[in-house]
mmCIF file as gemmi writes it, N, C-alpha and C atoms, coordinates in Angstrom:
data_model
loop_
_atom_site.group_PDB
_atom_site.id
_atom_site.type_symbol
_atom_site.label_atom_id
_atom_site.label_alt_id
_atom_site.label_comp_id
_atom_site.label_asym_id
_atom_site.label_entity_id
_atom_site.label_seq_id
_atom_site.pdbx_PDB_ins_code
_atom_site.Cartn_x
_atom_site.Cartn_y
_atom_site.Cartn_z
_atom_site.occupancy
_atom_site.B_iso_or_equiv
_atom_site.pdbx_formal_charge
_atom_site.auth_seq_id
_atom_site.auth_asym_id
_atom_site.pdbx_PDB_model_num
ATOM 1 N N . UNK Axp A 1 ? 18.822 23.023 -2.212 1 0 ? 1 A 1
ATOM 2 C CA . UNK Axp A 1 ? 19.647 24.041 -2.838 1 0 ? 1 A 1
ATOM 3 C C . UNK Axp A 1 ? 20.257 24.933 -1.755 1 0 ? 1 A 1
ATOM 4 N N . UNK Axp A 2 ? 21.545 25.178 -1.865 1 0 ? 2 A 1
ATOM 5 C CA . UNK Axp A 2 ? 22.243 26.007 -0.896 1 0 ? 2 A 1
ATOM 6 C C . UNK Axp A 2 ? 21.753 27.448 -1.028 1 0 ? 2 A 1
ATOM 7 N N . UNK Axp A 3 ? 21.388 28.032 0.102 1 0 ? 3 A 1
ATOM 8 C CA . UNK Axp A 3 ? 20.901 29.405 0.083 1 0 ? 3 A 1
ATOM 9 C C . UNK Axp A 3 ? 22.078 30.356 0.227 1 0 ? 3 A 1
ATOM 10 N N . UNK Axp A 4 ? 22.221 31.259 -0.725 1 0 ? 4 A 1
ATOM 11 C CA . UNK Axp A 4 ? 23.305 32.227 -0.657 1 0 ? 4 A 1
ATOM 12 C C . UNK Axp A 4 ? 22.928 33.358 0.291 1 0 ? 4 A 1
ATOM 13 N N . UNK Axp A 5 ? 23.936 34.105 0.699 1 0 ? 5 A 1
ATOM 14 C CA . UNK Axp A 5 ? 23.7 35.264 1.548 1 0 ? 5 A 1
ATOM 15 C C . UNK Axp A 5 ? 22.705 36.216 0.884 1 0 ? 5 A 1
ATOM 16 N N . UNK Axp A 6 ? 22.897 36.458 -0.428 1 0 ? 6 A 1
ATOM 17 C CA . UNK Axp A 6 ? 22.037 37.401 -1.147 1 0 ? 6 A 1
ATOM 18 C C . UNK Axp A 6 ? 20.602 36.905 -1.189 1 0 ? 6 A 1
ATOM 19 N N . UNK Axp A 7 ? 20.412 35.62 -1.427 1 0 ? 7 A 1
ATOM 20 C CA . UNK Axp A 7 ? 19.069 35.047 -1.47 1 0 ? 7 A 1
ATOM 21 C C . UNK Axp A 7 ? 18.414 35.155 -0.102 1 0 ? 7 A 1
ATOM 22 N N . UNK Axp A 8 ? 19.187 34.887 0.942 1 0 ? 8 A 1
ATOM 23 C CA . UNK Axp A 8 ? 18.666 34.956 2.305 1 0 ? 8 A 1
ATOM 24 C C . UNK Axp A 8 ? 18.206 36.386 2.613 1 0 ? 8 A 1
ATOM 25 N N . UNK Axp A 9 ? 19.024 37.362 2.284 1 0 ? 9 A 1
ATOM 26 C CA . UNK Axp A 9 ? 18.661 38.761 2.522 1 0 ? 9 A 1
ATOM 27 C C . UNK Axp A 9 ? 17.432 39.127 1.71 1 0 ? 9 A 1
ATOM 28 N N . UNK Axp A 10 ? 17.374 38.683 0.445 1 0 ? 10 A 1
ATOM 29 C CA . UNK Axp A 10 ? 16.221 38.967 -0.406 1 0 ? 10 A 1
ATOM 30 C C . UNK Axp A 10 ? 14.95 38.383 0.208 1 0 ? 10 A 1
ATOM 31 N N . UNK Axp A 11 ? 15.016 37.133 0.645 1 0 ? 11 A 1
ATOM 32 C CA . UNK Axp A 11 ? 13.851 36.478 1.243 1 0 ? 11 A 1
ATOM 33 C C . UNK Axp A 11 ? 13.411 37.204 2.515 1 0 ? 11 A 1
ATOM 34 N N . UNK Axp A 12 ? 14.373 37.654 3.317 1 0 ? 12 A 1
ATOM 35 C CA . UNK Axp A 12 ? 14.043 38.342 4.565 1 0 ? 12 A 1
ATOM 36 C C . UNK Axp A 12 ? 13.449 39.717 4.315 1 0 ? 12 A 1
ATOM 37 N N . UNK Axp A 13 ? 13.76 40.326 3.186 1 0 ? 13 A 1
ATOM 38 C CA . UNK Axp A 13 ? 13.32 41.69 2.934 1 0 ? 13 A 1
ATOM 39 C C . UNK Axp A 13 ? 12.016 41.771 2.142 1 0 ? 13 A 1
ATOM 40 N N . UNK Axp A 14 ? 11.434 40.651 1.729 1 0 ? 14 A 1
ATOM 41 C CA . UNK Axp A 14 ? 10.176 40.685 0.976 1 0 ? 14 A 1
ATOM 42 C C . UNK Axp A 14 ? 9.116 41.434 1.771 1 0 ? 14 A 1
ATOM 43 N N . UNK Axp A 15 ? 8.499 42.403 1.124 1 0 ? 15 A 1
ATOM 44 C CA . UNK Axp A 15 ? 7.44 43.158 1.763 1 0 ? 15 A 1
ATOM 45 C C . UNK Axp A 15 ? 7.941 44.205 2.742 1 0 ? 15 A 1
ATOM 46 N N . UNK Axp A 16 ? 9.235 44.348 2.878 1 0 ? 16 A 1
ATOM 47 C CA . UNK Axp A 16 ? 9.832 45.32 3.792 1 0 ? 16 A 1
ATOM 48 C C . UNK Axp A 16 ? 10.731 46.25 2.992 1 0 ? 16 A 1
ATOM 49 N N . UNK Axp A 17 ? 11.299 47.196 3.674 1 0 ? 17 A 1
ATOM 50 C CA . UNK Axp A 17 ? 12.287 48.019 2.988 1 0 ? 17 A 1
ATOM 51 C C . UNK Axp A 17 ? 13.499 47.144 2.663 1 0 ? 17 A 1
ATOM 52 N N . UNK Axp A 18 ? 14.218 47.523 1.655 1 0 ? 18 A 1
ATOM 53 C CA . UNK Axp A 18 ? 15.366 46.731 1.216 1 0 ? 18 A 1
ATOM 54 C C . UNK Axp A 18 ? 16.464 46.735 2.274 1 0 ? 18 A 1
ATOM 55 N N . UNK Axp A 19 ? 17.09 45.59 2.461 1 0 ? 19 A 1
ATOM 56 C CA . UNK Axp A 19 ? 18.216 45.455 3.38 1 0 ? 19 A 1
ATOM 57 C C . UNK Axp A 19 ? 19.492 45.436 2.554 1 0 ? 19 A 1
ATOM 58 N N . UNK Axp A 20 ? 20.434 46.318 2.883 1 0 ? 20 A 1
ATOM 59 C CA . UNK Axp A 20 ? 21.691 46.398 2.138 1 0 ? 20 A 1
ATOM 60 C C . UNK Axp A 20 ? 22.845 46.187 3.105 1 0 ? 20 A 1
ATOM 61 N N . UNK Axp A 21 ? 23.672 45.206 2.799 1 0 ? 21 A 1
ATOM 62 C CA . UNK Axp A 21 ? 24.892 44.971 3.568 1 0 ? 21 A 1
ATOM 63 C C . UNK Axp A 21 ? 25.958 45.917 3.003 1 0 ? 21 A 1
ATOM 64 N N . UNK Axp A 22 ? 26.303 46.93 3.763 1 0 ? 22 A 1
ATOM 65 C CA . UNK Axp A 22 ? 27.234 47.957 3.307 1 0 ? 22 A 1
ATOM 66 C C . UNK Axp A 22 ? 28.599 47.36 2.973 1 0 ? 22 A 1
ATOM 67 N N . UNK Axp A 23 ? 29.071 46.41 3.767 1 0 ? 23 A 1
ATOM 68 C CA . UNK Axp A 23 ? 30.364 45.779 3.468 1 0 ? 23 A 1
ATOM 69 C C . UNK Axp A 23 ? 30.329 45.052 2.139 1 0 ? 23 A 1
ATOM 70 N N . UNK Axp A 24 ? 29.23 44.36 1.851 1 0 ? 24 A 1
ATOM 71 C CA . UNK Axp A 24 ? 29.09 43.663 0.572 1 0 ? 24 A 1
ATOM 72 C C . UNK Axp A 24 ? 29.033 44.667 -0.576 1 0 ? 24 A 1
ATOM 73 N N . UNK Axp A 25 ? 28.32 45.755 -0.39 1 0 ? 25 A 1
ATOM 74 C CA . UNK Axp A 25 ? 28.227 46.788 -1.411 1 0 ? 25 A 1
ATOM 75 C C . UNK Axp A 25 ? 29.609 47.378 -1.714 1 0 ? 25 A 1
ATOM 76 N N . UNK Axp A 26 ? 30.376 47.643 -0.685 1 0 ? 26 A 1
ATOM 77 C CA . UNK Axp A 26 ? 31.738 48.163 -0.88 1 0 ? 26 A 1
ATOM 78 C C . UNK Axp A 26 ? 32.61 47.154 -1.617 1 0 ? 26 A 1
ATOM 79 N N . UNK Axp A 27 ? 32.446 45.852 -1.294 1 0 ? 27 A 1
ATOM 80 C CA . UNK Axp A 27 ? 33.225 44.808 -1.954 1 0 ? 27 A 1
ATOM 81 C C . UNK Axp A 27 ? 32.883 44.745 -3.438 1 0 ? 27 A 1
ATOM 82 N N . UNK Axp A 28 ? 31.598 44.809 -3.744 1 0 ? 28 A 1
ATOM 83 C CA . UNK Axp A 28 ? 31.152 44.754 -5.14 1 0 ? 28 A 1
ATOM 84 C C . UNK Axp A 28 ? 31.657 45.978 -5.902 1 0 ? 28 A 1
ATOM 85 N N . UNK Axp A 29 ? 31.565 47.157 -5.292 1 0 ? 29 A 1
ATOM 86 C CA . UNK Axp A 29 ? 32.044 48.386 -5.938 1 0 ? 29 A 1
ATOM 87 C C . UNK Axp A 29 ? 33.54 48.301 -6.223 1 0 ? 29 A 1
ATOM 88 N N . UNK Axp A 30 ? 34.294 47.763 -5.27 1 0 ? 30 A 1
ATOM 89 C CA . UNK Axp A 30 ? 35.736 47.61 -5.464 1 0 ? 30 A 1
ATOM 90 C C . UNK Axp A 30 ? 36.019 46.648 -6.624 1 0 ? 30 A 1
ATOM 91 N N . UNK Axp A 31 ? 35.243 45.575 -6.716 1 0 ? 31 A 1
ATOM 92 C CA . UNK Axp A 31 ? 35.399 44.598 -7.801 1 0 ? 31 A 1
ATOM 93 C C . UNK Axp A 31 ? 35.097 45.245 -9.151 1 0 ? 31 A 1
ATOM 94 N N . UNK Axp A 32 ? 33.994 45.984 -9.233 1 0 ? 32 A 1
ATOM 95 C CA . UNK Axp A 32 ? 33.642 46.659 -10.483 1 0 ? 32 A 1
ATOM 96 C C . UNK Axp A 32 ? 34.702 47.686 -10.871 1 0 ? 32 A 1
ATOM 97 N N . UNK Axp A 33 ? 35.198 48.433 -9.894 1 0 ? 33 A 1
ATOM 98 C CA . UNK Axp A 33 ? 36.249 49.414 -10.17 1 0 ? 33 A 1
ATOM 99 C C . UNK Axp A 33 ? 37.509 48.745 -10.708 1 0 ? 33 A 1
ATOM 100 N N . UNK Axp A 34 ? 37.866 47.585 -10.137 1 0 ? 34 A 1
ATOM 101 C CA . UNK Axp A 34 ? 39.075 46.898 -10.607 1 0 ? 34 A 1
ATOM 102 C C . UNK Axp A 34 ? 38.902 46.42 -12.047 1 0 ? 34 A 1
ATOM 103 N N . UNK Axp A 35 ? 37.706 45.983 -12.404 1 0 ? 35 A 1
ATOM 104 C CA . UNK Axp A 35 ? 37.424 45.576 -13.79 1 0 ? 35 A 1
ATOM 105 C C . UNK Axp A 35 ? 37.534 46.777 -14.717 1 0 ? 35 A 1
ATOM 106 N N . UNK Axp A 36 ? 36.984 47.899 -14.294 1 0 ? 36 A 1
ATOM 107 C CA . UNK Axp A 36 ? 36.97 49.094 -15.142 1 0 ? 36 A 1
ATOM 108 C C . UNK Axp A 36 ? 38.337 49.739 -15.302 1 0 ? 36 A 1
ATOM 109 N N . UNK Axp A 37 ? 39.261 49.452 -14.417 1 0 ? 37 A 1
ATOM 110 C CA . UNK Axp A 37 ? 40.612 50.013 -14.534 1 0 ? 37 A 1
ATOM 111 C C . UNK Axp A 37 ? 41.555 49.132 -15.361 1 0 ? 37 A 1
ATOM 112 N N . UNK Axp A 38 ? 41.11 47.956 -15.721 1 0 ? 38 A 1
ATOM 113 C CA . UNK Axp A 38 ? 41.929 47.022 -16.499 1 0 ? 38 A 1
ATOM 114 C C . UNK Axp A 38 ? 41.776 47.331 -17.993 1 0 ? 38 A 1
ATOM 115 N N . UNK Axp A 39 ? 42.813 47.086 -18.755 1 0 ? 39 A 1
ATOM 116 C CA . UNK Axp A 39 ? 42.708 47.166 -20.214 1 0 ? 39 A 1
ATOM 117 C C . UNK Axp A 39 ? 41.757 46.052 -20.656 1 0 ? 39 A 1
ATOM 118 N N . UNK Axp A 40 ? 40.723 46.404 -21.393 1 0 ? 40 A 1
ATOM 119 C CA . UNK Axp A 40 ? 39.696 45.424 -21.755 1 0 ? 40 A 1
ATOM 120 C C . UNK Axp A 40 ? 40.269 44.235 -22.522 1 0 ? 40 A 1
ATOM 121 N N . UNK Axp A 41 ? 41.372 44.453 -23.223 1 0 ? 41 A 1
ATOM 122 C CA . UNK Axp A 41 ? 41.991 43.357 -23.98 1 0 ? 41 A 1
ATOM 123 C C . UNK Axp A 41 ? 42.674 42.347 -23.058 1 0 ? 41 A 1
ATOM 124 N N . UNK Axp A 42 ? 42.864 42.702 -21.789 1 0 ? 42 A 1
ATOM 125 C CA . UNK Axp A 42 ? 43.492 41.793 -20.82 1 0 ? 42 A 1
ATOM 126 C C . UNK Axp A 42 ? 42.471 41.046 -19.968 1 0 ? 42 A 1
ATOM 127 N N . UNK Axp A 43 ? 41.194 41.196 -20.271 1 0 ? 43 A 1
ATOM 128 C CA . UNK Axp A 43 ? 40.148 40.565 -19.465 1 0 ? 43 A 1
ATOM 129 C C . UNK Axp A 43 ? 39.636 39.313 -20.169 1 0 ? 43 A 1
ATOM 130 N N . UNK Axp A 44 ? 39.544 38.235 -19.433 1 0 ? 44 A 1
ATOM 131 C CA . UNK Axp A 44 ? 38.884 37.017 -19.917 1 0 ? 44 A 1
ATOM 132 C C . UNK Axp A 44 ? 37.509 37.002 -19.274 1 0 ? 44 A 1
ATOM 133 N N . UNK Axp A 45 ? 36.479 37.178 -20.079 1 0 ? 45 A 1
ATOM 134 C CA . UNK Axp A 45 ? 35.104 37.214 -19.579 1 0 ? 45 A 1
ATOM 135 C C . UNK Axp A 45 ? 34.58 35.785 -19.475 1 0 ? 45 A 1
ATOM 136 N N . UNK Axp A 46 ? 34.028 35.455 -18.317 1 0 ? 46 A 1
ATOM 137 C CA . UNK Axp A 46 ? 33.506 34.11 -18.055 1 0 ? 46 A 1
ATOM 138 C C . UNK Axp A 46 ? 32.019 34.192 -17.743 1 0 ? 46 A 1
ATOM 139 N N . UNK Axp A 47 ? 31.276 33.187 -18.2 1 0 ? 47 A 1
ATOM 140 C CA . UNK Axp A 47 ? 29.846 33.093 -17.896 1 0 ? 47 A 1
ATOM 141 C C . UNK Axp A 47 ? 29.501 31.627 -17.726 1 0 ? 47 A 1
ATOM 142 N N . UNK Axp A 48 ? 28.895 31.296 -16.608 1 0 ? 48 A 1
ATOM 143 C CA . UNK Axp A 48 ? 28.541 29.906 -16.296 1 0 ? 48 A 1
ATOM 144 C C . UNK Axp A 48 ? 29.742 28.973 -16.384 1 0 ? 48 A 1
ATOM 145 N N . UNK Axp A 49 ? 30.906 29.468 -15.948 1 0 ? 49 A 1
ATOM 146 C CA . UNK Axp A 49 ? 32.111 28.656 -15.919 1 0 ? 49 A 1
ATOM 147 C C . UNK Axp A 49 ? 32.816 28.491 -17.254 1 0 ? 49 A 1
ATOM 148 N N . UNK Axp A 50 ? 32.331 29.178 -18.288 1 0 ? 50 A 1
ATOM 149 C CA . UNK Axp A 50 ? 32.94 29.071 -19.619 1 0 ? 50 A 1
ATOM 150 C C . UNK Axp A 50 ? 33.341 30.455 -20.116 1 0 ? 50 A 1
ATOM 151 N N . UNK Axp A 51 ? 34.415 30.467 -20.897 1 0 ? 51 A 1
ATOM 152 C CA . UNK Axp A 51 ? 34.845 31.734 -21.483 1 0 ? 51 A 1
ATOM 153 C C . UNK Axp A 51 ? 33.805 32.201 -22.497 1 0 ? 51 A 1
ATOM 154 N N . UNK Axp A 52 ? 33.458 33.479 -22.422 1 0 ? 52 A 1
ATOM 155 C CA . UNK Axp A 52 ? 32.478 34.051 -23.35 1 0 ? 52 A 1
ATOM 156 C C . UNK Axp A 52 ? 33.057 34.103 -24.764 1 0 ? 52 A 1
ATOM 157 N N . UNK Axp A 53 ? 32.237 33.781 -25.725 1 0 ? 53 A 1
ATOM 158 C CA . UNK Axp A 53 ? 32.626 33.889 -27.126 1 0 ? 53 A 1
ATOM 159 C C . UNK Axp A 53 ? 32.181 35.27 -27.601 1 0 ? 53 A 1
ATOM 160 N N . UNK Axp A 54 ? 33.157 36.117 -27.867 1 0 ? 54 A 1
ATOM 161 C CA . UNK Axp A 54 ? 32.872 37.482 -28.302 1 0 ? 54 A 1
ATOM 162 C C . UNK Axp A 54 ? 32.944 37.524 -29.821 1 0 ? 54 A 1
ATOM 163 N N . UNK Axp A 55 ? 31.824 37.899 -30.483 1 0 ? 55 A 1
ATOM 164 C CA . UNK Axp A 55 ? 31.826 37.948 -31.947 1 0 ? 55 A 1
ATOM 165 C C . UNK Axp A 55 ? 32.894 38.913 -32.463 1 0 ? 55 A 1
ATOM 166 N N . UNK Axp A 56 ? 33.642 38.467 -33.45 1 0 ? 56 A 1
ATOM 167 C CA . UNK Axp A 56 ? 34.69 39.296 -34.052 1 0 ? 56 A 1
ATOM 168 C C . UNK Axp A 56 ? 35.488 39.992 -32.948 1 0 ? 56 A 1
ATOM 169 N N . UNK Axp A 57 ? 36.052 39.203 -32.053 1 0 ? 57 A 1
ATOM 170 C CA . UNK Axp A 57 ? 36.627 39.672 -30.79 1 0 ? 57 A 1
ATOM 171 C C . UNK Axp A 57 ? 37.575 40.854 -30.934 1 0 ? 57 A 1
ATOM 172 N N . UNK Axp A 58 ? 38.572 40.74 -31.771 1 0 ? 58 A 1
ATOM 173 C CA . UNK Axp A 58 ? 39.567 41.816 -31.876 1 0 ? 58 A 1
ATOM 174 C C . UNK Axp A 58 ? 38.91 43.117 -32.31 1 0 ? 58 A 1
ATOM 175 N N . UNK Axp A 59 ? 38.093 43.063 -33.359 1 0 ? 59 A 1
ATOM 176 C CA . UNK Axp A 59 ? 37.42 44.273 -33.849 1 0 ? 59 A 1
ATOM 177 C C . UNK Axp A 59 ? 36.453 44.826 -32.8 1 0 ? 59 A 1
ATOM 178 N N . UNK Axp A 60 ? 35.702 43.946 -32.157 1 0 ? 60 A 1
ATOM 179 C CA . UNK Axp A 60 ? 34.74 44.38 -31.142 1 0 ? 60 A 1
ATOM 180 C C . UNK Axp A 60 ? 35.436 45.087 -29.997 1 0 ? 60 A 1
ATOM 181 N N . UNK Axp A 61 ? 36.536 44.518 -29.498 1 0 ? 61 A 1
ATOM 182 C CA . UNK Axp A 61 ? 37.262 45.137 -28.387 1 0 ? 61 A 1
ATOM 183 C C . UNK Axp A 61 ? 37.91 46.453 -28.799 1 0 ? 61 A 1
ATOM 184 N N . UNK Axp A 62 ? 38.444 46.515 -30.004 1 0 ? 62 A 1
ATOM 185 C CA . UNK Axp A 62 ? 39.045 47.765 -30.485 1 0 ? 62 A 1
ATOM 186 C C . UNK Axp A 62 ? 37.985 48.852 -30.607 1 0 ? 62 A 1
ATOM 187 N N . UNK Axp A 63 ? 36.832 48.511 -31.13 1 0 ? 63 A 1
ATOM 188 C CA . UNK Axp A 63 ? 35.751 49.496 -31.253 1 0 ? 63 A 1
ATOM 189 C C . UNK Axp A 63 ? 35.243 49.915 -29.879 1 0 ? 63 A 1
ATOM 190 N N . UNK Axp A 64 ? 35.183 48.954 -28.943 1 0 ? 64 A 1
ATOM 191 C CA . UNK Axp A 64 ? 34.685 49.269 -27.598 1 0 ? 64 A 1
ATOM 192 C C . UNK Axp A 64 ? 35.552 50.314 -26.916 1 0 ? 64 A 1
ATOM 193 N N . UNK Axp A 65 ? 36.849 50.254 -27.135 1 0 ? 65 A 1
ATOM 194 C CA . UNK Axp A 65 ? 37.754 51.213 -26.501 1 0 ? 65 A 1
ATOM 195 C C . UNK Axp A 65 ? 37.417 52.655 -26.879 1 0 ? 65 A 1
ATOM 196 N N . UNK Axp A 66 ? 36.791 52.844 -28.035 1 0 ? 66 A 1
ATOM 197 C CA . UNK Axp A 66 ? 36.469 54.201 -28.503 1 0 ? 66 A 1
ATOM 198 C C . UNK Axp A 66 ? 35.043 54.622 -28.158 1 0 ? 66 A 1
ATOM 199 N N . UNK Axp A 67 ? 34.269 53.733 -27.55 1 0 ? 67 A 1
ATOM 200 C CA . UNK Axp A 67 ? 32.892 54.055 -27.181 1 0 ? 67 A 1
ATOM 201 C C . UNK Axp A 67 ? 32.868 55.078 -26.05 1 0 ? 67 A 1
ATOM 202 N N . UNK Axp A 68 ? 33.812 54.963 -25.134 1 0 ? 68 A 1
ATOM 203 C CA . UNK Axp A 68 ? 33.919 55.943 -24.072 1 0 ? 68 A 1
ATOM 204 C C . UNK Axp A 68 ? 33.191 55.582 -22.787 1 0 ? 68 A 1
ATOM 205 N N . UNK Axp A 69 ? 32.698 54.346 -22.679 1 0 ? 69 A 1
ATOM 206 C CA . UNK Axp A 69 ? 32.123 53.921 -21.408 1 0 ? 69 A 1
ATOM 207 C C . UNK Axp A 69 ? 32.952 52.769 -20.854 1 0 ? 69 A 1
ATOM 208 N N . UNK Axp A 70 ? 32.666 52.362 -19.645 1 0 ? 70 A 1
ATOM 209 C CA . UNK Axp A 70 ? 33.573 51.449 -18.958 1 0 ? 70 A 1
ATOM 210 C C . UNK Axp A 70 ? 33.429 49.977 -19.346 1 0 ? 70 A 1
ATOM 211 N N . UNK Axp A 71 ? 34.375 49.179 -18.857 1 0 ? 71 A 1
ATOM 212 C CA . UNK Axp A 71 ? 34.437 47.752 -19.2 1 0 ? 71 A 1
ATOM 213 C C . UNK Axp A 71 ? 33.219 46.97 -18.729 1 0 ? 71 A 1
ATOM 214 N N . UNK Axp A 72 ? 32.696 47.297 -17.551 1 0 ? 72 A 1
ATOM 215 C CA . UNK Axp A 72 ? 31.535 46.543 -17.07 1 0 ? 72 A 1
ATOM 216 C C . UNK Axp A 72 ? 30.32 46.793 -17.951 1 0 ? 72 A 1
ATOM 217 N N . UNK Axp A 73 ? 30.232 47.971 -18.561 1 0 ? 73 A 1
ATOM 218 C CA . UNK Axp A 73 ? 29.13 48.217 -19.492 1 0 ? 73 A 1
ATOM 219 C C . UNK Axp A 73 ? 29.241 47.367 -20.756 1 0 ? 73 A 1
ATOM 220 N N . UNK Axp A 74 ? 30.427 46.892 -21.065 1 0 ? 74 A 1
ATOM 221 C CA . UNK Axp A 74 ? 30.609 45.952 -22.176 1 0 ? 74 A 1
ATOM 222 C C . UNK Axp A 74 ? 29.716 44.731 -21.954 1 0 ? 74 A 1
ATOM 223 N N . UNK Axp A 75 ? 29.578 44.333 -20.69 1 0 ? 75 A 1
ATOM 224 C CA . UNK Axp A 75 ? 28.726 43.205 -20.327 1 0 ? 75 A 1
ATOM 225 C C . UNK Axp A 75 ? 27.278 43.657 -20.196 1 0 ? 75 A 1
ATOM 226 N N . UNK Axp A 76 ? 27.042 44.724 -19.415 1 0 ? 76 A 1
ATOM 227 C CA . UNK Axp A 76 ? 25.683 45.162 -19.124 1 0 ? 76 A 1
ATOM 228 C C . UNK Axp A 76 ? 24.9 45.573 -20.371 1 0 ? 76 A 1
ATOM 229 N N . UNK Axp A 77 ? 25.591 46.064 -21.4 1 0 ? 77 A 1
ATOM 230 C CA . UNK Axp A 77 ? 24.909 46.443 -22.639 1 0 ? 77 A 1
ATOM 231 C C . UNK Axp A 77 ? 24.661 45.251 -23.568 1 0 ? 77 A 1
ATOM 232 N N . UNK Axp A 78 ? 25.323 44.131 -23.282 1 0 ? 78 A 1
ATOM 233 C CA . UNK Axp A 78 ? 25.185 42.953 -24.14 1 0 ? 78 A 1
ATOM 234 C C . UNK Axp A 78 ? 26.149 42.925 -25.306 1 0 ? 78 A 1
ATOM 235 N N . UNK Axp A 79 ? 27.011 43.926 -25.396 1 0 ? 79 A 1
ATOM 236 C CA . UNK Axp A 79 ? 27.952 44 -26.519 1 0 ? 79 A 1
ATOM 237 C C . UNK Axp A 79 ? 28.858 42.767 -26.566 1 0 ? 79 A 1
ATOM 238 N N . UNK Axp A 80 ? 29.166 42.212 -25.409 1 0 ? 80 A 1
ATOM 239 C CA . UNK Axp A 80 ? 30.05 41.038 -25.366 1 0 ? 80 A 1
ATOM 240 C C . UNK Axp A 80 ? 29.459 39.838 -26.101 1 0 ? 80 A 1
ATOM 241 N N . UNK Axp A 81 ? 28.147 39.791 -26.224 1 0 ? 81 A 1
ATOM 242 C CA . UNK Axp A 81 ? 27.525 38.629 -26.864 1 0 ? 81 A 1
ATOM 243 C C . UNK Axp A 81 ? 27.031 38.895 -28.278 1 0 ? 81 A 1
ATOM 244 N N . UNK Axp A 82 ? 26.823 40.154 -28.617 1 0 ? 82 A 1
ATOM 245 C CA . UNK Axp A 82 ? 26.302 40.437 -29.954 1 0 ? 82 A 1
ATOM 246 C C . UNK Axp A 82 ? 27.181 41.351 -30.78 1 0 ? 82 A 1
ATOM 247 N N . UNK Axp A 83 ? 28.244 41.883 -30.18 1 0 ? 83 A 1
ATOM 248 C CA . UNK Axp A 83 ? 29.139 42.767 -30.912 1 0 ? 83 A 1
ATOM 249 C C . UNK Axp A 83 ? 28.445 44.082 -31.243 1 0 ? 83 A 1
ATOM 250 N N . UNK Axp A 84 ? 28.825 44.692 -32.331 1 0 ? 84 A 1
ATOM 251 C CA . UNK Axp A 84 ? 28.301 46.004 -32.725 1 0 ? 84 A 1
ATOM 252 C C . UNK Axp A 84 ? 27.27 45.911 -33.853 1 0 ? 84 A 1
ATOM 253 N N . UNK Axp A 85 ? 26.669 44.757 -34.03 1 0 ? 85 A 1
ATOM 254 C CA . UNK Axp A 85 ? 25.717 44.6 -35.136 1 0 ? 85 A 1
ATOM 255 C C . UNK Axp A 85 ? 24.322 44.98 -34.727 1 0 ? 85 A 1
């Protein structure tokens, strides 16, 4: 199995203080910011190479816009997979 940079850093840091690549952190923050600045209706969410099936997509996205938190939280909260039920 190909070892990713993140896995390599994780393996090297076991039992030690955490190692953080500042450039990688800045890249990830920039990526998250770009997602959060996009209109959520213009985002195609992908997981494992497939487009996510959002329950009652139009209604879910319209309701999400009024929740008041960002687009990445749409994923982190699980709303993208279970909707508002």
